[in-house]
C-alpha positions, 0 to 999 in steps of 0.5 A, a space after each residue: 580733682 584730677 580727671 580720674 576723680 572727676 570721672 569716678 564722681 560722674 560714674 557715681 552720679 550716673 548710677 545714682 540717677 539710674 537707681 533713683 530713676 531720675 531722667 533729668 539727671 541722666 540727661 545732664 550726664 550724657 555728652 551733647 558735643 561728642 558722639 555717643 553710644 550705649 549697649 544695654 544688656 541684651 539690646 543692640 547698640 544705640 547711637 546718638 544722644 537722642 536715641 540713648 536718652 529715649 532708651 533711658 526714658 523707657 528703662 527708668 519709667 518702667 515700674 518693674 525696673 529693679 534697683 541697681 548697685 555697683 562696685 569695684 569702680 576703677 578709672 583709667 585715662 586714655 588721652 582725653 577720655 576716662 574709661 571707668 569699669 565696674 560691676 552692676 548688681 541687680 537682683 539675681 545677676 551681676 553685669 560687667 560695665 564700662 562707662 566712658 567720660 569726656 570733658 565738655 564745658 569743664 564737666 565730665 560727660 558720659 559718651 559710652 555705656 556698655 553693660 552685659 552679664 558677667 558669669 564669674 564676677 569678682 566679689 566687691 573689694 573695699 567699700 561699696 559704691 552706689 
């Protein structure tokens, strides 16, 4: 697999961990050796792995947290980084998201996640993921 394919696979894994509320999988996905930052819809920017994982613990342990699906994932390589854009589908809303991946110990790790409401999302193109 090339870097784009590795990042798209890691992106699939990220959304699977989110959908299954699997905090251990989420912990394995986030970079440990690089700077990290995360913006959940409506939240301020969170920096640092520990703080980001705590935010995911809060989200994933919430019994009211709805399921999530995603679609139209596309990857682009920028130097040592792969950025993936996609749309997140939650009950009653669609968010546009960017997820940044970087290689650590031969695996693609998430160092950036940003998701926010999308007023006019495109329809899914091709097969849906998630």
